[in-house]
C-alpha positions as MATLAB code, in Angstrom:
seq = 'MASVKDFSVEEKLKSLLRLQKIDGKLDEIQILKGELPIEVKDLEDEIEGLHARQLRVEEEINGMQEFINQKKEAIKEAEALIKKYEKQSENVKNNREFEAINKEIEMQTLEVKLCEKHIKDATEEIADKARQLESAKKAVSTKEGNLSGKKGELEKIIGETEKEEKHYEKLAGDARSHVDERLITSYDRIRKSYRNGLAVVPVERDSCGGCFHAIPPQRQSEIKLRKKVIVCENCGRILVDTDLNDSVEVK';
ca = [
       0.096   -0.033   -0.071;
       1.357    3.443   -0.929;
       2.200    5.806    1.983;
       0.484    8.850    2.639;
       3.469   11.011    0.990;
       2.755    9.163   -1.961;
      -0.640   10.434   -2.693;
      -1.271   13.653   -4.647;
      -3.011   16.526   -3.457;
      -6.089   15.701   -5.510;
      -6.233   12.230   -3.980;
      -5.758   13.706   -0.468;
      -8.627   16.092   -1.222;
     -10.612   13.308   -2.373;
      -9.978   11.390    0.766;
     -10.774   14.313    2.863;
     -14.076   14.941    0.947;
     -14.953   11.220    1.400;
     -14.078   11.435    5.085;
     -16.330   14.606    5.289;
     -19.338   12.876    3.831;
     -18.683    9.677    6.084;
     -18.387   11.782    8.993;
     -21.832   13.367    8.182;
     -23.388   10.151    7.745;
     -22.150    9.352   11.409;
     -23.280   12.949   12.626;
     -26.864   11.965   11.205;
     -26.730    8.723   13.493;
     -25.715   10.823   16.628;
     -28.514   13.404   15.817;
     -31.033   10.306   15.744;
     -29.475    9.428   19.184;
     -30.147   13.234   20.169;
     -29.564   14.057   23.841;
     -30.225   10.235   24.957;
     -26.621    9.366   25.396;
     -25.911   12.563   27.715;
     -29.495   12.108   29.546;
     -28.656    8.492   30.202;
     -25.261    9.315   31.833;
     -26.747   12.213   33.890;
     -29.436    9.762   35.151;
     -26.810    7.384   36.151;
     -24.789    9.717   37.882;
     -27.903   11.161   39.811;
     -28.759    7.383   40.770;
     -25.184    6.996   42.143;
     -25.292   10.100   43.988;
     -28.780    9.269   45.598;
     -27.616    5.964   46.532;
     -24.594    7.318   48.343;
     -26.777    9.716   49.985;
     -28.934    6.832   51.011;
     -26.221    4.747   52.326;
     -24.946    7.808   54.483;
     -28.192    8.498   56.109;
     -28.756    4.996   56.813;
     -25.026    5.019   58.433;
     -25.966    8.285   60.602;
     -29.332    6.394   61.652;
     -27.450    3.409   62.696;
     -24.963    5.577   64.700;
     -27.605    7.723   66.357;
     -29.343    4.122   67.249;
     -26.255    3.049   68.913;
     -25.865    6.420   70.688;
     -29.326    5.841   72.000;
     -28.496    2.328   73.318;
     -25.324    3.757   75.059;
     -27.519    6.482   76.810;
     -30.188    3.593   77.820;
     -27.293    1.655   79.460;
     -25.966    4.877   80.994;
     -29.622    5.396   82.537;
     -29.590    1.906   83.881;
     -26.112    2.381   85.596;
     -27.345    5.589   87.014;
     -30.633    3.957   88.293;
     -28.572    1.116   89.942;
     -26.282    3.790   91.784;
     -29.204    5.735   92.898;
     -30.816    2.570   94.542;
     -27.296    1.634   96.004;
     -26.901    5.183   97.540;
     -30.470    5.235   98.599;
     -29.821    2.048  100.619;
     -26.514    3.371  101.953;
     -28.393    6.549  103.201;
     -30.335    4.413  105.659;
     -27.054    3.517  107.664;
     -25.361    7.197  107.650;
     -23.687    8.105  110.804;
     -23.436   11.613  110.453;
     -24.787   14.587  108.405;
     -21.541   14.808  106.323;
     -22.175   11.371  104.910;
     -25.824   11.998  104.306;
     -25.115   14.960  102.352;
     -22.321   13.359  100.249;
     -24.796   10.454   99.592;
     -27.650   13.004   98.800;
     -25.151   14.886   96.335;
     -24.248   11.440   94.532;
     -27.979   10.719   94.403;
     -28.750   14.323   92.747;
     -25.833   13.757   90.395;
     -27.269   10.556   89.040;
     -30.672   11.835   88.850;
     -29.223   14.612   86.542;
     -27.489   12.033   84.713;
     -30.723   10.242   83.910;
     -32.489   13.375   82.866;
     -29.448   14.406   80.555;
     -29.574   10.756   79.005;
     -33.327   10.892   78.533;
     -32.996   14.212   76.953;
     -30.284   12.911   74.485;
     -32.534    9.923   73.718;
     -35.199   12.418   72.921;
     -33.417   14.706   70.813;
     -31.647   11.484   68.853;
     -35.154    9.910   68.290;
     -36.520   12.932   66.817;
     -33.197   13.257   64.569;
     -33.637    9.724   63.627;
     -37.331   10.323   62.589;
     -35.896   13.275   60.561;
     -33.549   11.058   58.963;
     -35.967    8.281   58.175;
     -38.046   10.826   56.444;
     -34.890   11.820   54.233;
     -34.129    8.000   53.686;
     -37.771    7.690   52.374;
     -37.386   10.667   50.131;
     -34.296    9.383   48.834;
     -35.631    5.966   47.997;
     -38.593    7.456   46.035;
     -36.264    9.698   44.260;
     -34.143    6.471   43.333;
     -37.324    4.844   42.339;
     -38.206    7.643   40.046;
     -34.875    8.190   38.390;
     -34.515    4.468   37.690;
     -37.790    4.450   35.708;
     -36.722    7.347   33.898;
     -33.276    5.426   33.229;
     -34.828    2.264   32.020;
     -37.175    4.433   29.626;
     -34.051    6.518   28.157;
     -31.798    3.254   27.914;
     -34.647    1.542   26.041;
     -34.991    4.199   23.632;
     -31.187    4.638   23.207;
     -30.751    0.792   22.863;
     -33.545    0.659   20.208;
     -31.818    3.333   18.203;
     -28.259    1.692   18.716;
     -29.862   -1.734   17.625;
     -31.226    0.111   14.486;
     -27.862    1.813   13.510;
     -25.047   -0.157   14.947;
     -24.196   -2.075   11.688;
     -24.306    1.121    9.684;
     -22.235    3.042   12.325;
     -19.612    0.498   12.142;
     -19.648    0.317    8.450;
     -19.066    4.081    8.382;
     -16.458    4.001   11.003;
     -14.508    1.691    9.049;
     -14.755    3.671    6.043;
     -13.685    6.887    7.870;
     -10.840    4.991    9.280;
      -9.694    4.214    5.602;
     -10.231    7.689    4.372;
      -7.870    8.953    7.130;
      -5.178    6.826    6.317;
      -5.004    8.493    3.031;
      -4.463   11.879    4.395;
      -1.288   13.234    6.261;
      -1.520   13.781   10.009;
      -1.299   17.791    9.765;
      -4.009   17.956    7.138;
      -6.298   15.451    9.343;
      -5.626   17.692   12.391;
      -6.718   20.814   10.682;
      -9.641   18.851    9.474;
     -10.721   17.850   12.849;
     -10.055   21.315   14.330;
     -12.528   22.968   11.512;
     -15.064   20.397   12.057;
     -15.124   20.927   15.763;
     -15.492   24.921   15.254;
     -18.786   24.550   13.412;
     -22.053   23.000   14.742;
     -22.880   21.326   11.528;
     -19.405   19.624   11.277;
     -18.800   20.904    7.866;
     -14.953   21.010    7.310;
     -14.760   20.353    3.479;
     -17.189   22.247    1.181;
     -17.638   22.698   -2.357;
     -17.710   26.001   -4.014;
     -21.295   26.605   -5.142;
     -22.435   29.429   -7.388;
     -19.112   31.383   -7.015;
     -19.372   31.065   -3.019;
     -18.046   28.977   -0.183;
     -20.520   26.105    0.410;
     -20.137   26.632    4.149;
     -20.336   30.320    4.870;
     -21.415   31.577    1.368;
     -18.637   33.944    0.998;
     -17.894   34.965   -2.509;
     -14.747   33.186   -3.903;
     -12.847   35.118   -6.753;
     -12.582   33.714  -10.215;
      -8.884   33.210   -9.876;
      -9.204   31.448   -6.456;
     -11.813   29.075   -8.112;
      -9.389   28.266  -10.993;
      -6.709   27.028   -8.406;
      -9.346   25.124   -6.413;
     -10.211   23.160   -9.847;
      -6.374   22.476  -10.428;
      -6.372   20.613   -7.207;
      -2.698   21.247   -6.889;
      -2.750   22.603   -3.289;
      -5.314   22.683   -0.305;
      -7.094   25.933   -0.536;
      -9.303   27.248    2.571;
     -12.089   29.811    2.494;
     -10.391   33.327    3.713;
     -13.680   33.906    5.568;
     -14.550   30.599    7.425;
     -11.502   28.671    7.135;
     -13.102   25.461    5.570;
     -11.244   23.342    3.162;
     -12.666   24.051   -0.623;
     -13.005   21.707   -3.269;
     -14.533   22.248   -6.987;
     -18.145   20.880   -7.685;
     -17.041   18.289   -9.883;
     -14.732   16.772   -7.496;
     -17.635   16.902   -4.842;
     -19.998   15.287   -7.194;
     -17.497   12.445   -7.952;
     -17.340   11.540   -4.172;
     -20.280    9.210   -3.019;
     -20.559    7.240    0.161;
     -22.682    4.064    0.157;
];
């Protein structure tokens, strides 16, 4: 097989034009898919985020439940101490001992009340987290339903166009192999610059087929000679003559 350098400018232009028409076919397939690939990816990211949020809330609920259990144990210990001190108060020998025991009973009673308050606050917080969890689960369910529908639509389109897309991708690879890297880089850059993806256009009615800027007769003569790559002075697109454009077909 001849190397890229061995191809004439005309052959390279023909390959570029062929590549443009193939890429046009691939663009049409992408238009068929529309925003579905982006929508599917966005929904997948949202669902992943909701699952992470759900897991975080569940962990917080478990942590608060453990905290409540700890406070319940602390209440049991404080109540046991209160009973112990109350029993000791029956055998006190002087006022100082009585006051000391009463102080311990008061402290443990306060500890019970404080633990009960912590349990109440944590229980309310768990109820709030449970509502958040339920909301997250509903959101996941809704998003998963949407995702299933979008995926179904996308898979249908892919199923209908996959063979065609692979065919054009193979043709595009072959066309690219006939053009040097510098020219391919320019072609790709120009394509990205315009929403319609047109980088190679014919001269039609004495004007650029991309931006409709007038092309001088002398310039048109040079384009028809196909001895060098000529671009539109206004939009930068690569220009070819109508005959060359009509001679290249993509099946």
